[in-house]
N, C-alpha and C positions, 0 to 999 in steps of 0.2 A: 451409829451401827456399822459395824464394818463386813464387807461380802467375805464370803469364805475365797479362800485362795484357791486358783485353779491347779487341778492335779495334774502332773504329767504323768502319761501312760507309760508304762515299763517297756513296751515294746519300742517306743521312740529313743530310749536312752538320752532321753535331753539335748537329741539332735534338733534344730529347728528345719524348718523346711527351705528356709532362704539359704541357709549355709549351703544344704543339699543340691541346690538350684545353681548357685553361684561358683562352687567347685564342681560341679558336672558339667557346667558351661566350659570353666576354664581346663579341665582335663579332655572333653570333647574338643575342644578347639586349638588343642597344644598341637596335634600335627599339622594344622593348617597354619598355624602360627610360625611353626619352625619352617614349613615348606615357602610361605609368602616371605620368610626373612633371609633365607639359605639359596632360594633358587635363583641363579643367573638370569637376567633379564635378555641375553642374547648368550645362546650355550655355545654358539660356536666361536664368539669371542672369548668366552672361558676356556675354552679348548685351545686358543692359541690360533685359531682360524680367522679367517676376514669374511665369512658369510652375514647374513642377513637373516634372522630369524623372527619371522611375522607371528608366532605363536608365543613367544617367551613375555613380551612385554605385558599383552591382555592377561595372561593367566597370573601373573606377578600380580599385578594389580588387584585383579579380583580377590586373589588368595590375602594379600596384605590389606585390603578394605576391610572387609569384613573381620577378619580375626584383631584388628588393629580396634575396630568399633568395640568389640566382645570385650577384649583387653585392657581398652580405655576407661569402658564403663566400671569395669572390674577394680580398675585402679581408684578410681573415683569413690566406689563403695569401701575399698580397704581403707583409704585417707580418711573418711568420713568415720569409719570404725575405730581408725588409730587416733583420730583428736579427741573424739567422745569419750571413748572409753579405755583411752593411753594404753593401749595393748602394742608391745612391740611387735608380736607377730603378724600383726594385720598391717602395721608400718613397713614390715619386711615384704609383704606378699604384694604391696603397692610399689615398693622399689623393684620387684621382680617383675610386676606388669608392665611398668614405665619403661624399663629396661627391654623388654620384648617388642613395646610399642615403637621405641625410638629405634630399633634395628630394623623393624618392618617399613617405618617412614623412610630411611634411609634407602632401602632397596626400591621401596615405592618410589621415590626420586629418580634412582639409577632406571628404573624402568621408564618412567616419563621421558627422561633425558634420551634412551635409547629410541622410543616411538617418534621423538622429534625429529631426529637426522633426516637428512635430504633424501639419504640411501633407503631408509626404511619408509619415509611416505611414497618414494616413487616406486618402489617394488612391490610393498604391501598394500599400498591404498590407491594405488592407479588402477582405476576400470578397465585399462587396456591390457594390464599385465597381469592380471587376475585370471585364473583358470575356471 
């Protein structure tokens, strides 16, 4: 005996909720990913000055961590879909997610390098110089 097929409701148009959640997270996380990837860890050095930016590395690490987490999980989901279903669109989306994560990790490393300099530690982390 065969069970009856589950009927798709006409109001969903065949769209699965997993796709809506996945693409919604990617679209909502895109500004954070771009800021985490393109924002310099030291704005003064990027402008050509020689100052120490105490806020820059923390903001870059925060944005890059959460957006690389979201886009890394999305890349794994898209890779799984591409391998299982042999869908080239999922493979293309996985490649885009991996490219975003690579840019974020690069900027994350730059922020960690900036935060580990002696001038940053002396000015930003020393309790005697903090306001």
